[in-house]
N, C-alpha and C positions, 0 to 999 in steps of 0.2 A: 759477870757474864749472864747470870740468870735473868737479870732485869732486861738485858738486850733481847733475849729469847722471848720474854714475856711481852715486851713492847712490840716486837715483830709479829708475834702471834695475834695480839689484839688488833694491830693495824691491818693485817691480812683479813681477819674475820669481819671487822667493821667495813672494810672496803668491798669485800665480796657481796655483802648484803645490799650494796647500792647498785650493783651492775644491772639487774633487771629494770629498775626504775630509770636509770640513765639511758639504757638502750631504747626503751619505749618512748622516752621524752625526745631523744635525738631522732628517732624514726619520724615522729610527728613534725619536728622542726625541719628536717631535711625534705619531707614531702611538701611542706609549706614553701620553703625556699626554692625547691625545684619547679614548683608550679606558679609561683607568684612574684619572682624577683623582677621580671620585666615590668609588671604592672606597678610594683612599688617604685621602681626607678622613674617610670613615666609620671607617676603622681607627684614625686618630688620635683621633677623638672618643670612641671606645669604649675607649680604652686605659687610662683611669683613672690610677692612680699610676704605671703603667708608661709613661706618655706620653712622657717623655724618651727612653726606650729605643726605642719605636716611632717617634717623631718623628725621632730621629737616624738610624735605619736607613733610613727612607723618604726623609729629606731628601737622602741621598746618591744616590738615584736621579736619573737625568737628566731631571727634570721642572722646567722653568725657572720655573714660577710657584708652586712649592710653598711657598717662604718667604713669599711674599705671602699665600697662603692661610692659613698658620699665624699670621701677624701679625693677620689679620682675625679668625680664630677666637679668638685670645687677647683681642683688643679686645672681643669679644662674650662673653668668659669661658667659652668652650666648652672651651678647653684651658688648661693651667697656664702660668705664666711659665717654668718649667723646660722644658716642651715647646717653647715658642717659642725659647728660647736654644739648645736642642739642635738644632733644625731649622736655625737660622741658622748655627751652627758647622759643621754637617755638609753644608750645601748646597754642591754642587759648582759651580754656576753654569756658566761657560763653560770650566772647566778640562778637562773630559772631551773636548769637541770639539777643543780645541787640541792635547791630547796625541795624539788619534787622527789629526788632520791631519798632525802631525809624525811619525807612525808610530813613536812611542816604545814602549818595552817595557811590556807590560801590568803587569809586576811593579812598576815605578815608580809607575804610575797607581794600582793597587790598594793599594799601600803608603801613599800619601798619603790615599786615600779611607778606608782602615781607621783611620788616625790621626785623621782628622776625625770619624769616627763615634764612636770611643772617647772622644775629648775631649768631643764633644757629649753623650754619655750621662752621663759623670761630672759635667760642669758642670751639666747639666740636673737631674740627681738632687739634687746639692748645693743648687741654688737652691730646689727644691721642699721639701726637708727643712728648710732654713733658714727658709723662709716659714711652714711649718707650726709650727715651734718658736716663731716669733715671732707666731703667730696672725694672719698677714697674707695668708691665702689667700682672703679674700672670703667670700661666703655660700654658695658651692658651686653656684650656679645660673647658667645662661646668661642673657645680657642682649642678645640679638640685636636685639630691637625697639628698645631704647635706642640701640644702635649705629647702626642705620639712621637714627634721628632725628638723631643727632649728625652723621653723615656726609653726610646729605642725598643718599643714594645713588640715589634715584629708580629703583629697580629696575624699576618698571612702565614708565618712560620708555624704558629700554634695551630692554625686551621689545617695546614698541610700534615702535621703530625697526626691529625685525627681523620685523615683520608680526604681532605679537601683538595680539589684540583684547580682551584681558582688561581689566577695570576698574582704574582707579587706586586705588580705595577698598578694595582687598583687603589683608589682613594680610600681614606679612613673616615668612617661616619661616627656620629655620637653613639649610636647603638653598639658599634663594634668595640668602642673603647671600654665597654664594660669588662672586656677580656683582661684589662690591666688589673682592675679591682679583683676580678675572679681569680686570676692567677696568683696575685699576692695572697689572697685568702687561701688558695689551695696550697701555696708554698708554706704558709704558716701552719696549716692544719693537716697537710699531708694527704689530701685527697682531691678529687675533682668530681664534676657533675656531668661529665660527658656521657653520651649514650641515652637510650630511651628505655622506658619500662621501669620495673620495680627494682632490679638489681643495683643500678647506680645509687638509688636512695638507700637501700639496705646497706650497701658497702660503705657509703659515707657515714651512716649512722654507726656502723660497727667501728670504723676508724676513730670517730669522735669518742665513742664510748671507751675504747681502749686507751686513747690519749688521756682523757679526763680521769679515768680510773687510775692510771699510773700517777697522774698529778695528785689525786686525792690520797693515794697510798703513800707517796713520798712526803706530802705535807703532814699527814697523820703520823707517819713513822718519825719524821724529823721532830715534830713538836712533842711526840711521846717521849723521845729520847731527851729532848730539852727539858721537859717538865720533870722527868726522872732525875736527870743530871743536875740541873740548876735548882730545881724546886718550884713547885706551883706558886708559892708565895712570891718568889722573885719575878716570875713571869707576870703575875697579876699586878705587881707593883709597877712594872714597866708599862703595861698596856692599859691598866684600869685606873691606877692611882695617879697617873699622869696623862689624862685624856687629851690635853693639848699636844703634848709630844707624840702621843699615839696617833693623833689625827694627821699631823704632818708626815709621820712615817708611813701610815696607811695610804695617804695620797701618793707618796713616792712609789710605793709598791704598785699602785694602780697604773702608774705610767709604764710599767713593764709591758711591752707589746706581745703578750702571750696570754693564752687563756688560763694558765696556771695562776696568774695574779688574782683574777676574780674567784677562782676556785679556792685559793688560800684564804682570801679575805672572807668569803662566805662561810667556809668551814670554821674559821676562827670565831666568827660571829655566832654561828649556830652552836658551837661548843661552849660559848659563854666567855671565851678569852678576850674577845674584842667587843668594846662597847658600841652602842648604836652610832654615835657621832663619828668615830674613826671608820666604822664600816661604811657609812654613807659617803664619807670623803673618798675612800678608796674605790668604791663601786661607781661613783660619779666620774672619776678620772679614768677608770678602766673601760676604755672604749674598744676593746678587741685590738685589731691590727690597724685601726683607722689612722692613728698618728704615725705609725710606721709607714703606711702607704703615702700619707701626706708628705713626709720627708723624702720619700723616694720619687714622687711624681711632680711635686710643686717646685719650681725653680727658685722661687724667692725664699731664701733661708730666713730672712727676718720675719716674713709672714708665718712661716712654720714655727719659729720660736715664739712669736706672739700668740698664736693659737694654742700651742702647748702650754705656755706659761699662764694664759688666761684660763684654760681648762683646769689646770692645777690649782690656781687661785680660787676659782669658783668651788672646786671640791673641798678645799680646806675651809673656806668661809662657811659653806653650808654645813659641813661637818661640825665646826665649832658652834654654830647656831643650834644644831640639833642637840649637841651635848649640853649647851647652856640652858636650852629649853626643857631638858629632861625628857625628850621624846623617846618613846619605846616602840619597838615593832615586834 
């Protein structure tokens, strides 16, 4: 019983130390997302064949809903499959706030981000080239209206809830369909960006901070109990002495459509429990709620399965290469 109290106390203390850094980081992230999301979307839409390059670079920015936006734009055929893959692979999700909260060296953080961006660009371009060679790129036109009909997004209902008096009988535009990605992101994270001024940004930052703090505490407490109960040597053998197995497991964890996945992977890496290869595999696959939104909005289940499987395969392959090359961050 004493060890339970000790682990609980240590977990609470370690987690409380992170809260100020998490809040300040999320405050900056929310301010960026609040002011720049439309510009980011416009840049991706206009990128053409360079979509994977633009998408991968922008995906690395600390905007928590960008992968959901990219998935929705792909479902409406506004962007290519390669662009979607690039965004998912480069999305940082909760990695940046956790690194900042732990006051880690910026060199380590930017090194991982750079690798994710490079992998996203290469994988995205290869996907688009392969699809063009196979003549599987579609008709080249956006299908936003069909997407809205399939998703039953009721954009007008969402606007009515926020005081809009517009008619339900209006047509849906590409710009309006960002609501699908936004609402999916809000549902996953429990907040929205409605309203103007500073309070919506502060509120969102507070909600994010509370959510991630809870995840960090649970992960810290769970692995504290695990280490005390099973033994540190056994945990090390599972994740360190078997890097190949750890890489496949970490990539599976990355597929969990929740910020807790990237929080757990980053925490384990920073604690020294997870090696660089498995960490890279998991964080490449961990694209926020992007894949979840893809499965919700895109009607072609085979496409969804192909994108999900390809992202997982890329994560595992790169993770194994990082481990074999002995790369350190």
